[in-house]
C-alpha positions in Angstrom: -11.3 -5.2 9.0 -14.7 -5.4 7.3 -16.3 -3.5 10.1 -14.5 -0.4 9.0 -16.2 -0.5 5.7 -20.0 -0.8 6.3 -21.1 0.8 3.0 -19.1 -1.9 1.2 -19.8 -5.0 3.4 -23.4 -4.6 4.4 -25.3 -7.1 2.3 -22.1 -8.2 0.7 -23.5 -10.6 -1.8 -23.3 -11.1 -5.6 -27.0 -11.1 -5.8 -27.1 -7.4 -4.6 -24.9 -6.2 -7.5 -26.8 -4.0 -9.9 -26.6 -4.7 -13.7 -24.9 -1.3 -14.2 -22.1 -2.2 -11.7 -21.6 -5.6 -13.4 -20.7 -3.8 -16.6 -17.7 -2.2 -14.9 -15.7 -5.1 -13.5 -14.5 -8.5 -14.8 -11.4 -10.7 -14.9 -10.0 -11.3 -18.4 -10.1 -14.9 -19.5 -6.4 -15.3 -19.8 -3.4 -14.1 -17.8 -0.8 -11.4 -18.5 2.8 -12.2 -19.6 3.7 -13.0 -15.9 0.9 -15.5 -15.4 -1.2 -13.1 -13.4 -5.0 -12.8 -13.4 -6.0 -9.4 -15.0 -8.9 -7.5 -13.5 -10.6 -5.0 -15.8 -12.0 -1.9 -14.3 -14.0 0.3 -16.6 -14.1 3.4 -14.5 -15.5 5.4 -17.4 -18.5 3.1 -17.7 -19.8 4.1 -14.3 -23.3 5.7 -14.4 -23.9 7.4 -11.1 -27.7 7.6 -11.7 -27.8 3.8 -12.1 -25.2 2.8 -9.5 -24.1 4.8 -6.6 -20.4 5.1 -5.8 -20.7 2.7 -2.8 -22.7 0.2 -4.9 -20.0 0.3 -7.6 -17.3 -0.1 -5.0 -19.1 -3.1 -3.5 -19.1 -4.8 -6.9 -15.3 -4.1 -7.2 -14.8 -5.6 -3.8 -16.8 -8.7 -4.6 -14.7 -9.2 -7.8 -11.5 -8.7 -5.8 -12.6 -11.2 -3.1 -13.6 -13.7 -5.8 -10.0 -13.4 -7.2 -8.6 -13.8 -3.8 -9.9 -17.3 -3.7 -7.6 -18.3 -6.6 -4.3 -19.6 -5.1 -2.3 -18.1 -7.9 -3.5 -14.6 -7.0 -2.2 -15.0 -3.5 1.1 -16.3 -4.8 2.0 -14.0 -7.7 -0.6 -11.2 -7.3 -2.8 -9.8 -10.0 -2.6 -7.0 -12.7 -5.3 -4.4 -13.2 -6.4 -2.8 -16.4 -8.3 0.5 -15.8 -10.2 2.0 -18.7 -11.1 5.7 -18.2 -12.9 6.4 -21.4 -16.0 8.4 -20.6 -14.8 9.3 -17.1 -16.0 12.9 -16.9 -15.8 15.7 -14.4 -19.4 15.1 -13.3 -18.6 11.5 -12.5 -15.6 12.6 -10.4 -17.8 15.0 -8.5 -20.2 12.2 -7.9 -17.6 10.1 -6.2 -17.4 9.9 -2.4 -13.8 10.9 -1.6 -13.9 9.5 1.9 -15.1 6.1 0.5 -12.5 6.3 -2.2 -9.8 6.7 0.5 -11.2 3.7 2.4 -11.4 1.5 -0.7 -7.8 2.5 -1.8 -6.4 1.6 1.6 -8.3 -1.7 1.6 -7.1 -2.8 -1.9 -3.5 -2.0 -1.2 -3.3 -3.0 2.6 -5.9 -5.6 3.4 -6.4 -8.0 0.5 -4.5 -11.4 0.7 -2.7 -10.6 -2.6 -0.8 -7.7 -4.2 -1.6 -5.6 -7.2 1.6 -5.9 -9.1 0.9 -3.7 -12.0 -1.8 -1.1 -12.9 -2.2 -0.3 -16.5 -4.3 2.9 -17.2 -5.7 3.5 -20.7 -7.9 6.1 -22.5 -7.5 8.5 -19.6 -8.3 12.3 -19.8 -7.4 15.3 -17.7 -10.1 14.2 -15.2 -7.9 11.2 -14.4 -5.0 13.6 -13.6 -7.2 15.3 -11.1 -8.3 12.0 -9.6 -4.7 10.8 -9.4 -3.6 14.0 -7.6 -6.0 12.8 -4.8 -5.1 9.1 -4.9 -1.4 9.8 -5.0 -1.5 10.9 -1.4 -3.4 7.8 -0.3 -1.0 5.1 -1.5 2.7 4.5 -1.1 5.4 5.5 -3.6 5.9 1.8 -4.4 2.4 1.5 -5.7 2.5 4.8 -7.5 5.5 3.5 -9.4 3.4 0.4 -10.5 1.0 2.6 -12.4 1.6 2.7 -16.1 -0.2 5.3 -18.3 -0.9 4.2 -21.9 -3.5 6.6 -23.1 -4.7 5.4 -26.5 -1.3 4.0 -27.6 -1.5 0.3 -26.8 1.9 -0.7 -28.0 3.6 -0.7 -24.5 0.4 -2.2 -23.0 0.7 -5.2 -25.3 4.2 -5.9 -23.9 2.5 -6.8 -20.6 -1.0 -7.7 -21.7 -0.6 -9.6 -25.1 -2.9 -8.9 -27.9 -4.3 -12.5 -27.8 -5.8 -11.8 -24.3 -7.3 -8.4 -25.2 -10.4 -7.6 -27.1 -10.4 -5.5 -30.3 -11.3 -2.3 -28.5 -8.0 -2.5 -26.7 -6.0 -3.3 -29.8 -6.1 -7.0 -29.4 -7.4 -10.0 -31.1 -8.6 -12.0 -28.1 -12.1 -12.8 -26.7 -14.7 -10.1 -26.5 -15.5 -8.8 -23.0 -18.0 -11.2 -21.4 -19.1 -9.6 -18.2 -22.1 -12.0 -17.9 -19.7 -15.0 -18.0 -17.5 -13.6 -15.3 -20.4 -12.6 -12.9 -22.0 -16.0 -13.4 -18.9 -17.5 -11.8 -19.2 -15.0 -9.0 -22.9 -15.6 -8.5 -22.2 -19.4 -8.2 -20.2 -18.5 -5.1 -23.1 -16.8 -3.4 -23.2 -19.5 -0.6 -19.6 -19.0 0.1 -20.0 -15.3 0.4 -23.0 -15.9 2.8 -20.8 -18.2 4.9 -17.9 -15.9 5.0 -19.7 -12.6 5.4 -18.3 -10.9 8.5 -15.1 -12.7 9.2 -12.8 -13.1 6.3 -12.1 -13.6 2.6 -13.9 -15.8 0.2 -12.9 -19.4 0.6 -14.1 -22.2 -1.6 -13.2 -25.7 -2.3 -15.0 -25.7 -5.6 -13.0 -25.6 -8.7 -13.8 -23.4 -11.7 -13.0 -19.9 -10.3 -11.1 -19.4 -13.5 -12.5 -19.1 -16.9 -12.0 -22.3 -19.0 -9.4 -21.7 -21.7 
């Protein structure tokens, strides 16, 4: 229910997303080994002075609802790649725990698709503190879907092949193009306007995927 998340769904439009938030989220151009879309979340790239926690979370939800328009996401789910490099204690202290709880519940209970795998990379002890909070907010089933890789990407590549990942993640695939992803989301602004307040992004337009 969107009404339960006013800090996220007030002015819920791509045009309201700040540049700093746009550098945190995008879908990779190609799917994982299971054919699922991969949502990259660069948690460590969050700069609280440039984008509040609620503004960053709104950008995440816009990206999620954009992916929800893809029939394959609703059928086979998505994977998530969480990059925690640069996620410091000061950033954790800048987070709104109440909002984090709401957003966690929304992602795992309210979206029309399932997050089938969560791959965490370049995490530090601060992630462990964050996870000690989140662990109590999600079911054991979802906790078991979290895979910690650190800076060893060998196991990661078994699920996210090297040819879909950029060099910084040990891959040989396309560089991360946040502008290209958000241009696709921006193009759906009329659909978000139409759907605000009563449901998920629906569109008859093709091209919600990157061209291969």
